[in-house]
N, C-alpha and C positions, 0 to 999 in steps of 0.2 A: 422646511420640517424638523419641529424640535426636537431633538433626540432624546428618549425617555426610554432607551433599552432597554435602561438597568431597573424601570419599573415592573420586575416577575414578579406576581401573584406570588404572597409569602406561603409557606407549606405551612401543616399543621402544628410541628413542631415549634414551627418560630411564633405561629397565634396562641401558640397554648404560654410561652413563654412571656410573651407580653402581658398577657390576660393575668397571668402571676404577679407578675409585677406591679402589674396595676391596683390588685388585691394589697399585697403588699404595703404598698404606697397607703391607701385607703387603711388600711389597719393602725397605720400606725398612728393617724389623727386618733383613734382614740384610745391606744394605747399610751397615751400621753398624759391623760387624764388619772391614770389606773384608778380606775373609778369600778366599782360591781354593779353589773347590768341586772338592775332591775325593777319593775315595776311596784306602786303603791302595793306591799303587802294588805294594808287595811281597804282597799276599795273593793267591792263588793262585783260579783259577775257581769252585773247587768248594768255597773254606773260606767259612766259616761269620761271615753280617755283622753277627753277635748282638753284636760288642763296639761298633759303631759307636752313636753319641752324636747327639741333638740334637734341637731342638725343634716340637713337633709343626704345622704351619701353621694359624695361626690363620683362614684364609679356607675351608678344608677342613667346609663342614659335617658335624655328624656324627648318625646314625640313633639314635632313644631307646635304642637295648638298646646293653647293653656291648658294647664295641667292642675289637678291639687295635689297640694303639699303631703308627705309620706307622713305618716301617723310619728309624733316624736317619744322618745324614750326617758321617764326621768331619771336622773343619776342617782342611787342612795347615796349617802354622809360615807363619806371613807369612816369606816373604824379601825383605829390602826391595833393589828394583826400582831401578835408575836411569833408564831408558826412562819415558817416559808411560805415564800408568794407563791409556790409552786403546788402547796397543799389544797385541796379540793374544798369547797365550800357549799353547804350544805343551801341550796335555792333561797331565796325569801320572799319564794308564792309557788301556789298547788300548780300543780302541770292543767289543769284545767282550765285555772286564772291566766297562766302563758298562754296556752294554746289560743284562746280566747285572746289573748290580748293581740300576739303576734297576729292568728290569720285576720283579725279584723284589720292591723294595721296594712297584709299583704295585700287583702280584695280593696280595702279603701270602704268595708260597707259596716254594719254594727246593728245590732237586734238591741239597743240603746236608742230612744229615741230623742234623747238630749245630746244624740252624738254630735260633737262641732265638727264643721267645715276641717278636712276636705271629704272624710267618713261620710256615708252617705245612711241612712237608717231605711231599714227592711220591713216598713209596717206592714204589708201583707204577710209577710212568714211570720213576722214576729207576733202580729195578732193569731196565724191559726197555730205555732207555738204555744203562746197561752192559751188559748182554748182546752188544748191537749195534755197541757198541764206538765210540758215542758221545760226543763231550765233555756233563759233566752240568751245562752254560750253560744260560740261558734267552735263547732265539733269537729273529731272525726267523722260523727254518725250526721254530724247537719253540715258539714261542707257542702255537699255536693247540692242540695235544696239550695242552699246559699247561694249559691255560684250561679244555681238554675233561675232565683229567685231575682240574683242583680241584672241577669241576661236579658229576662223576661221583660221590663222596665224598656215602657218605648220613650227614648229623651223626646220625641216628635210629638209627643199629647200636649195638648197646652198647657195644662195640668201639673207637669214636670218640668216648667218653662225654669219653674225658681231653685228648682233643685240641680241643675245640669252644673254647677260647680260642683257638684259632690261625686263621690263616686266615680270622677273620669266618665261621668255620663255622653260627656261632650265628645268622646274618643269612639272611633267604631272598633268593634268587641276584639278584632285582631291586638289593635295596638292597647288595650285594656290587659288586653289576657296576658301580654308580652310582657307591658309593665310591672303585673303581678308576680309574673316569671324573674322578672329582676328584682323585684324586694324583696321576694321570698329566699332566691341566691343571698342575697345582702345578708337577713336575716338567720339563715341557715349559717353563713360561714361565721358569724358573731357568735353563735351557736356554738360550732363548734371549738372556739377559743376561749370560750368562759372556764373561768377558773370553777367547774362544778365537777361532782360525780361524774364517771362515766357515764353509770345507766341512765341517771337525769339525760344527759344529752345524746344519748343513743333516743332516749323515748321522746324527747323534743324532734331528733332530728328524722326518724320513722315519720312524726307526727306531719311535720314539714313536706318529706318526701312524697307522703298519701297525698297530700293538699297538689303537690307539683305536678303528679301523675293526673289530676282532674282538669289542672291549668290547661297542660298537655292535650290532651283526650278534647277540650272545648276547643282549645287552639287550633289544631287539627280538621274540628268540625265546622267550624264556623270560615275555616280556608274554602272547604269544600262546598260548603251550603250560606252561603252570608247571609241568606232569605232564612234562616232556619230559627230567627230571633234578632226582633226588632233594631234597629242600626238606625245613629245619625243620621236623616238625609244631610250629601254634601256633595261636590263635586270628586272628590279622592275614591277612587275605584274600592273597590271590595275587592275580600279572597283572595288568587292567590298576587293579584298586582301588588297588593299590599307587602309582600315576601319580593317581589321579584324588585319594587322599588328600593326596597333594606339591601338588596343582596347587592346594587347596582350600587349602592352612596357610600362613600370613604372608612376603610374599615376603620376599628372603633373608634365613630364616632358617634352622637347621637342618634343619626337619621339610622348608621346598619343596621347588622343583625345580630344577637350573639352566636357566634360556633355553638354554645355548647347547648343553646333553646333547640338547636336546630339537630341537634345529636341527638338531644331528647325526644322530638319528633318522631327522628330515625328509627330509635328506640321503641317508641311506644305503636307505631304503625308499622313495623317491619312486617307482620304478619299480618295484616291489615289493609291491607287497599293502599298501601304505601306512594303504589306508582298514578295513583290515581290522585293526590295530594301534590306529585312531582309533575303531573304533565301538563297543567294550567304553568306551571312556574320556570320550567324548562321551555315552555313556549317563549314565554313575556321576557325571559331570558336572549333566546332565540332570535325576536322579534327587534333586541337590541344590536344585534349581532348584526342582522342580515341590512341593517339600516348603516351599520361603522364600516368603514372603507382604511386603507392601509395608512393614508395620508387623517385622516382622525382618530376618534377613540378607540379605536378594537379593542384596550386594554381591559377597558372594562367590564365587558360582557364574559369574557375570557375570566378576566378573575371571578366573576361572581360565579360563573358554572364551576370553576375550580372551588370554589368554597364549597360549594353541593358532591362535587366527586369526591371531595375529599373524607367526605364521612362514608366509610363502607356501606352501611347500609343502601344510601342514598346510589352510590356507585353500583348496587346490587340491582336496584329496583329500576333505575333511567332507561336499561336498556330493554324492560317490561313494558314500560310506555305506548299508547298509542299511533305517536309520531313516530318511535325511534328509524323504522325500514319500513314506510309504506308500501306494498307490493304495486301498485299501481301506477304508481310515477314514474315517469319519463327522467332521461337522465337529465335534462335541465333542471328538471324540476325538483331531484333529490336534494341539491343542494340548499334549496329554499326550504322544502317542507317537512326533509329530515331534521331528528330533533336535532342534531349533530353537525347536518348541514352548511347552517350560515355560520359558526364557526371556521368549517374549514373553507370556506369558498374565500373568504380576506385575502386579496392577491397582488401580486407587482407585477400582473402584464399588464397591459396597454387595454388589449383586449377584455379582460374581464372590467376595467377601472378607468374609463378614459381621465379621470382627473391626474391618475399615476404620472398624465403627460406636462403638466406643468410645473415639475419637478426640475424637469430639463431645459428650460427655456425656449426658444423661438430661432425661427432662422435656422438655411442648409448647415452651416456651420457653427462650431456649438464652440465655447470654451472647456478645454480638454480638465481644466481643472472642476470648475462647475458641474459638469456629466460625473466625473469620478466622485466628488462627495454627492450627488445626487444620488448615483447608485449606490455608494457605501450607507446610504443612509435608510434605502429601501432592501439592502442586503441585514443591514441590521435589523430593523425591525421584521424581517421575516422570519431571523431566527427566532427570536422573540414568541411570535406567530407559532412555530415548528414546536420550541422549548413548551410553549401552553398546552399546544394541542396534544403533543407526547403526554405529560402530565396527568392528563385528562383520561386518553384510553390506555395507561397506564392503571389506575387507579380502578379501572373498569373491569380490566384484564385478572387484576392482581382482585377482585370482589367474591371471582368464585369460578367454577367451572360453567353455570348459565350464564354469567353477563360475559364473559369469555368469549362462551359461544357465539353469543349474538354482536357480541361486537364482528369476531372475523366474518359472522354470517352478512351483515352491514358491509364490511369490503368485499363479501364475492359479489354481494348485490350492487354496488355501485358498478363496477367492473363487466359486470354482464351487459349492464345499461350502457355503458360505454362501449362495447365491442368496435362500433364504428369509425372511433377515434385513432383506430390500427392502420385503416384504412388511405390510400395516399390522397383523394380526393374526400374531403370532411364538409358537409354543412355543419357548421359549429351552431348552429339554430338544431339542431339533433341530439350534442353531446354536451357533458357539463364542459363548464370553463376549464382550461390551462388550470389556473390557481390551485383550484379546489382538487385535480388528481395530482398535483406539481405537494400540494401539502400534504394528502394523505402520502404519498410518495416518500416526504422525508420524515415522517412518522411511523410508518413502516421500518425506513431504512436505521433507526432509532432502537427500535427492538434487533434489529440483526445485529448490530452494535456487541453483544456477548459473545457470540459464533463465529465473530472474523477478524478472531485474534490471527497475530504472525503464525500461529503452530495450525489454526484449523483445527483444533482440538475438539467439535465437537461436530466436524463434516461429516461422521459415519451417522451423525443424527438426522441426517437430511435424505427423505426417502427418495429411492430408486426409482419407487413403483408407483409414481402419486398421480401419472396421470392413465393406470390400470383402469377399465372397465368404466365405473361411473364417477368421473371425477367432480371436482365443484369447481374447475373452471373448465370452460368448453373450450376443446378446441379439436374440434370434429371438423369444421374448415381450413382448419391448418394445413400446410404444408411442412410436410416431416423430411427432420435432414435428411436423412437414405432408408428410409423404409417402404417398402413396394405397398400397393394400394390394399392387397392380401391381408400382408403382417399388423397392417394399422387396422383393417376391420376385426382381424380374429384377439388384437390385441385391446382395442376398446371394449369389446362386447365381452372380452374375456374375465374372470369374477378376481376381485383385490381381495379373496377374503385371505389367501395364501400369503400375501403382502403384511408386513407389519403396517398399524395404523396410523394414517399420519399425524406428529405429535404435533404439538406450537411451532418448534420450529422451523418444519416442516411447512406449516401452512400460512409462519410470515416468509420464509424466503422465496414459496413459488409466488404468495400473493408481490411481495417486493418486486418480483422478475416481471410479471406482467401489468402491474403498473406503473413500472418502467417503461415497458413495451406502449402502451397507450398515452405514456405521458411525455416523459424528458426525451425518450429514445424518438417521437414525433416532433417535438420540438425543434430538436435537433436538425431531422431532415427538413422539416419548416424555416429553419434558420438559412441556411444553405440554398434553399430553394429560395427565398425573399434577398440575399445577398447579391445570387445572380442579378435578378432583378433590378435592384438597386443600383450594380454598378452599368449597367444597361439604359436606364434611365438618367445617370449622370454622366454616363459617357456623352449621350447626346443630347444632354443640357449643355456640358461644354462646346461640344463642334459646333452649337447655336450662338454660344455667347463668341465663342471667336470668330464667327462669321459676324456679330454684330461687332467687334472689335473692330474687323475689317473694313468694316460699312457696308458687308456686302447681303445682309439680309431684308428679305421681305417685308412684309407688316403681318402675314399671315403667321410666320415664324418668330416674327419679335410677339406676338399674342402667346405664342406655343412656351416661347421663353417665362412668363407670366406662370401657365397652368404647370410650366416644368417647376417652379418653384415653388411652389405651393404642396405640391405632390411629395416633393424630396421634404419638403419639412416633414411632413407627417410622416413619412417614411424614417427619415433621422430618430426622430422620438418615440417610432415602436421601434426602433432597432435599438436605442439605447434602454428601453424599458425591458427588451426581450433577453440582452444581453447582462442585466443586471441582475436577473435569474440562475438563466442557465448556465451564465460565466462566472456566478459566485463561487470562489473558490475552496470554501468549506462545505460546501453541495457537491462540487467535481469530485475533491478527495473524497467524499464520502461514497460516491457513486464507484471511484477508481477502489476502493476496498469490497465492495459488494461486487463486482465483475470479478474480479482476482480471485471471490470465493467462488464464484460458477465455473470459473475457469478449472477451478481446479476438482469441484464436484464432478465437471464432463471429464476431465482427463481421469478422474480415478472412477467413471465409468465405464472409460475404453480402458484401462489399466487390466489386464487377465488378470493380473493377483488384488485387486483391488486394492492396492496398498499407498497409492499417489496420495499424498506429500510426505507421507514417511519415508518410502523407498524412491527412487525414479524408476519410470515404464523403461520396461526393456522395447527396446527396438528388434524386427519387424513387429507390428501388431497382428493380429490373426487378417485370415483375405475378409471375414464378415465380419461388420460392426456388432457387439453386443444390443439387442433386440431394445431394450432399457433406452440406449443411444439411441436407436434408429429410430425411434416411433415419436422422440419429442421433436416439439413445433420449428420447424426452421428458424425461426426471429429470435430464438434465444440467441445464435451464433452469429443472426445480422445486427442486434443489438450490440452484441461486444464489438463487434469490431466496427459499428458508427460510433461508437461511444470513442473509441481510443483513439480511432483517426478524425473526432470533432477535437478532442483532449489537445492532441500533437498540431493540429492546426490553428486553431485558437488561442490555448494554454498549457503549452509545450510544459512549461513550468512546473506543474501538477502531475508529469510523470517524471520529470526529472530528479524530483525531491524523493523517489517514491522505487522500490524493486520494478526491476523488470522480468523475473525470472518466470514469473506466471506467464506472462503475457508471449515471452518468448518460447517457450516450452509449449506451449496453445498452439503457437503459430507453424511451429517448425514440424510436430506430429502432425498436424492435421492438412498439411502440404503433402507431407512427402508420403503420406498414407493414401492411397487411390482409392477412390469411393467410400471414406466415412462419410465426403460433404457430398454430395450430388453435383449442388449448384457452382459453375464454375463463375458466375459472378462474386458469390462469397469468397472463394479463393482469391481471388482478383482482389478481394476487398485485403485479406490478408497479407497480400504482397504489399497493395500499397500501405500496411502499417507497418510494414520493412522499410518500405521505403523514406516514409517521412522521418522514421529512427536514425534513415542513415544519412538526413539531410542536416547542416550545421547548425546549432544549439547556441542561441547567443554570438554566433558568427565563428566563432570556434571548432572547424572540425578535428582537427588534430587530439584535441583536449575533449570532445564530447560524452559528455555524461550518459546522453542515448548513445549514440553510434558507438562507444567502444564495448557495448556488450554485442554487438554484430562478430565480434572481433575475439571475445571471450568467451563465451557462454559457450557452453561443452554442446547443448544438444544444436546449438548455431553452428559449430566450430564441426559437428558430424551430419548435419542435415540440410547445410541452406542453402549450398550448389547445387547436389542433386535435386532440390525441390525446385529452385526458382528456374533452373534449365531445363528440368520435365513440363514443365508448369509453360514455358515459355512456345512448347512445341504445342499443347495441349488446349492453348486458347486460340489458335486459329478456329475451330471450331466451336465457339459458342451456345450455340442454338437462340441464341437473341436475333431479333432483327437487326440490331446494329451493332453485328459480333465484327463486322470488318473496322469500323473505326476502332470499337472498344480494344481490339488486338493490341494496335499501338498504343497506346496509352498504358497497357499493361505492361506489354514489351520494354515502355520508355521509360518505367519504375522498376522492372527487373535489370537493365542496361543499368540505370543509376546505382543500384545496390553491389552489382556486379562489381561497377568500375570502386565502389568504396572501400570494397572487402580485398578488391586485387593485389596491394600490397603485402596482403597479410601472406607467407610463405604455404598455411597450413589452408586457408579456402583457395590456395593458387595452385597447391599440389591435387586437392578436391578437382578442380576443372582438367586439370590433367587427365584425372583418372577416367574423368568422364567422356573424357574425349576418346580413349581407351575401348567405350563401345559405339563402335563404327556406326551400327546402323542409326541406334538413335542419337549420336552428335552430327552426325549427318544431315538430318533430317532436322537440326539447329540449326546447321551453319546454312541450310537453302533457305529457310524462312528467314534469317538473317540475310541475308544476299536481298532474297523479294522484297523487304521492308524494306532496305536500301534502296534499291531499284525504285519502288513506288515515290516512297516518300523524297528523292532528292529529285527526281521526274517531276511530282505535284508541285515541289515545293521551289524549283526552281522556274516552273510555269508559271505559278501565281508571283514571281519577283516579276518576272517579263511583264505581265497584265499591268502590274504596278506603277512600273516604269511607263508602261505605255499612256497608260491614264493621267499619269505623271505629267509627261509632254502634253499630252494637249492643254490638264489646266495653268499649263505656263503662258500659254498664248493667252494673255487675259483679254484681248477684246476679239477674238474667235471665242473665246467657250463664252465672252457674254453676250453673244450673239445666236447663243444655241436658247433654243427653250427652255425654260424652266425645269419640263417632264425630261427633256431630255440629260439636262446638268442633274436632276434627282436619280437618275438613273444611274448614270454613272460613279457618283457618289456612292450608290451603293453597294455594285459592284468591286468599286475600292476598299469598301467597308469592308467585305467579304475576302475581297483576294490579300487584304490584310491578317485581316485574324487567320484566313488558312494558311497563308505562308508562315506568317510566325508556328504555327504547331508544327506543322511539314518539317519545315526544316528544321527546328529544334529536337524534332525527333529522327529526323534524319542525321545529323551530326552525330547523337549518342549513336547511331546503327556503326556509322562509319569506324567512328572512335573506338568501338567495341572490337571490331574486325580490327584496328588497328594495333591493341594492344593485347590481344587474343592470340595473332600470326606471332608474338615475339616468340611463345611459349608450343603454340599448339599449329603442326602446320599441315599433317598428313590429311585430317578430316576435308580440307578445302581444296584438297591436289587431287579428290578422286575425280571420275570421270565422270561422273553424275552433275561433281559440282563447279570444277575448275573453268571450262568453258562460257558457262555462266557466270562467271565472278568477273571474268577476265572482260566479258564484254560488259558489266555495268562499271568498272573500275574504266574502261577505254574511253566510254561515251561521258563519264561528267568528267572524265579529264578534259575532253576536248570541248566542254560547256564551260569550264571553268577556265582555261589557257585560250580555247580561239574564239572569234569571229565573235560566236554568240554571247562573248563576256558582257559586252556591251551593250545589249538588253538587258541585264540586271544591273546596273547600275545608278539605284534607286536610292531616295532619298533616306537617310537613317536608318540605314541597314542592320544597326544593330539592335530594333525593332523591333524587327523578323528575326532576331539572333543568326544573320548571318554572315558569318566570318571567313571571306573566301581561300583568306592564306590558311587559317587552321585547318577546313576542309581539303585544301591542297597538300600540307603538308601529311596530315592522316593519310590522305590517298597513296600520296608516291611510298610513305612508312609499310603500307600492304603491299605493293611491291615488289621492295627492297625485302621484306620479311621474306616472301615464298617465290626470293630467287631460285629455280631451281630447274632441271631439263624441261620437267612435267610442266611447268608455270612457262616457259619458256615455251615450249611446241605451241601452246595452247592461247599465247599471244600473239603467233605466227598464224595461227589458223582464224582471226579474228578481223575479217576482209571489212567490215562494216567501220570501225570506229578505230583499228591503229592507226598511227600514222607515226615513223619516226620523228619527223617535224614537229609533231605536238610533243614529245616528250622533249627535244631540243629545247621548244620553249618553256617547256615548264622547268628547266634545267635553268634558265637563263633568268626567268622570276623568283626562281629559290637562293639563287646566287645572288640575284639583285636588291631581296628584300633581306637575303640571310636568314632564310629561314631551314637552310640545311648546311652541314661544313661540307668542306672540299671532298672529304673521302665520301660522304652520301654523295654529292653530288656525280664524283666517279663514277661511283659503284653502278648508280640510275645509267649513265652512258655507257658503261660496259653492256647493263643487260640490254640496250638497245641495241647494241652489236652484237651481242647471241642471238635474239629476234630477226633480226635483220638476217645472219646468216641462213638460220634456221626456215625462216621465208621462202629463202633463196633457193635452199635445197627441195623446199616442199613444193616448189613450182618445177624442179625437174621433176621431180616424182612423179605430176601429174602427167608431165609430157611421155614419161615414161610408161604410163600406164593408158593413156590415153582418153579414150570414151567407154564409161564403165555402162555394162549392161544395166537396162531398169530391175533387176528380179536382183541388184545386187546391191542395189540404192538403200538405205534407210528411208522408210516413207516416210516418215516426219520431216528430218533434218536433211532427205536428198545429197547424204554422204555415203561414202563408202563402208560398207558395214564391216568391222572388223572380228564382232563376239556376238552374229546373231541367234534370236531367240524366237521362240512360237508361242504366239498368247493363246490361252486354251480354248477361250471362246470364240473369238473373232476369226481365230486358226490363221494370224497374218503375223509376215515374220521382220521383226525389228529389230537393230542395234542395243543390246543388254544397257549400255551407257544411257541410251535414250528413253529406254520404256522405267531405268530405273531414276533418272528426272522426272520423269512422267508423276509417278507413284509417289512421288514423295511430297505432289501440290494436289494428289489428285488419283487417289485409290481405285481407281475404273479402270478399265478399258477403252484407250484413247478410240475405238474404232467403232464400240458397240453400246459403250457406257456401264458395262456389267461389271461387275466386283471383282478385282483384281487383285491379289498378293502376289510380291517378287519371287516368293516361293513356287509360285503355281505357273512360273511358265519353264519351257522347256527349251532345252538346249538344242538350239537346230543344227545336228554335227554334220550334215550331210550337205546343207548350204553353206557354213564354214568351209570344208571341205573344198568343196566346186570355186569359193570365192579363193580361198589361197592358192587354188591350182590357175585360177587364171589369172591374179595379180604374176606367180610365177613365167605363165605362159609368157606374160605380156613382156614383162623384164627381158627373157630370153630373144623375143622377138626385138626389144629396140635395141641389144643389145647385138644381136646379128648383124641390125642393120644398121649401125652405129659403127660396126668392124667393115664393114662393106663400103661403107664411104669413106674410112678410114685410106682403105684401100683401091676405095676411085682417086683418090685425090693422093696417092706415094705414084700411082700409075703418071 
């Protein structure tokens, strides 16, 4: 595609400058003669001007058809003058004589029958005037009759065939009147520069202006009613089409139309149905735009429209034409039938314009340089479209209050018709195209530029009550951020009269916000979904290609490869087209600025002082969110997070070059403040943003321009740790059907963030401070263990399944002997297991690693009665798998594909043992009869030593830990023997162990050990025996039962002691 990006339509000022230059050049040719301009003073008014001679003005453009020569002017002999050249001279002819000659020259007509070509003798009018004893001259009094008589001549009559070369009879009337206007302008220019007295020049110019008024008036009439006068029969369309052709022609060529002429039309008809003249002209230009594409000539119709719009009267009148905002048009139709629709629809999106795909070549894999070049070409063209469209809209908005309101109403109408675009599944046949919405969005963004300055100096101009009462944007069906149904109803039905009316800034702000929502925000979601489908198809294709290479492919799968190649080629083209638009750095940078503004506006709403960003927000915020914030549509928050996630995933350089202050303040404040965002899914997205910020940018984590903000931003230092640790617990129940799996992904992100900031002493101290909040941190620790147990168990189980299928497939003869259906089923199971193993093990690795570094600094919460036994059980179980006999079942091919690093996992687990080495932990280890074995620890010690995973001191410490556990276990055996069989009423009803601190559950009236019920309530806030809601504060100390147990234990020990003493006495005897 030829790069014509610099072919931007000229501004009015540039056009005027060029016009003046051309006129100066024209006048220079006449000044060279230094002759006085005059007609022969001795010629009578009725004599023929045919004897005059002069050069045709170079600046007067001629239509492409045959045209008569203009009147020439005889130059009077130059008489030497002794006075200064600037001294005015008296005219050589009377005003009436000059007027007759000048108007004859302009109109190419005469009332003298002896007139020569190209002038036309108006015989009927001459006869009529002669019979009335009127002088046969063209004057201010007769000019109207002269024009009417000229235009009433039917050039199609046979008797007029001989005079078609005169008076431009062979031209359509509009062309004739336009040429008359051009000749008049030339005469007027000469008159204004003639060395004549000012009063003479003024009189002549006034006469010319009156003639011009008539010319312009009749030009407007024949445009509206071409049939009003007889016109030459030809294939050339008449009326507005004549103006359209000239507007579409190259500027300043004979085929174009002078801007000054258009201005005269605008001035004349400003209050006289100007919109009726403009309606067909705009429609004609729009028809040209409708057929244009981004690869063809889209600039010409836009330039033509701009030529009109740059005239203020036209800019004010165009929004009044009938096709401006057709109310009955559907969303797909409005881009076609509305006045501006065809100009906004030019698009670089493949779904809008399939020819865009031609730019990107063919094949599944394309040359990156070619794709980049095609994308850049599309982007440059798109920027040109946006720039021109903005000029159009800007001129209309500045034309007055009424056109501005109509322009905004058009955007509101487009928005209303396209509300379906916000849905997850959209029938594209029912909505406007992506490019149409995209272009409107970018034009609106340009209007936002003046109030998107770094200091947000106009933030207080944005209404805080825009949606109150009857809003121009319907959000009645939208989910709100955190308002109740009653609050929403009261707010929506309330009067907005008490609020300040929304100004232009507010309307542009909210229009831009919602156009983003139905436009690029949906594109980000669509792109994400597309990439997933594309990758899945590519994976399947590559597996089939591998089979083909190995010679193991069936005929059916061979045909499938061909179908995949066709589909993948189409998908690749679609991808390149979409990326050229939504990954445009300039557009992304613009949206980044806008969403920064949106975040600042939202933060200002919730700031009790409403002073942000001029002063920081003081925490904590009030418990209840402000009403103006609570009732806002939830999609505002959603679009913000989706935009930043999209940029962080696909274009991090956009953020790396910008400030993150607004984003971090926004994220921290709404994560740390409960109740302000009800939807946990949105809060999870905020955490995901922090996760992506923590990732290495360009592979350099330590010098990261993104992540470093998490360790330096004041709000992050204050809020990050309590926010993410609280949310770690909250996501256990999100209310979504996928909450069980969602929580693992969210907690993985949290673990990565925590790991990234752990080296910062300020963040580490914040974690320690959180650990002092015993109840909340114990819940955190409990969920951390639950996740570790589940993830490692599932991940290692999937590895075993993978190993089993791999062994089966290695026996080629037996495998090929299986039925195709059996092989296909097993291959499907293998792919599923591989995908799940990779996910589970990656998440499991992170939770174990988190336990490892947390237990260096924090121990007490992990040693509580409700936690420690479960922690020990989890550690022992996984240690057995990693170093026991089951390890052989985990030896899969390419373990790194599943992120399975058994040595690292073993080292982290051993670290946890060493970090928690204390009597409480040792006692818990001794109680684990299911998985604890000293031999397993000794085997682990050998592996650690052989693989040099731990130092000799650490291995020695581990062995000492095992010795201490063994001692405690031996003591425990003796204690059990001492107590003997425990009465059932003293046993914990869930764990079947002797209760130490029994409590009574208030609703089921069952006694249970305090540690057992606390452990249960960490995961399930109900009574385990009747499922009634239960809080640990509600349980009742069973003092009587505890005293009974203590008494029984004392009795049993005394019995054992007496028995032991008796046995010793018997032995002595």
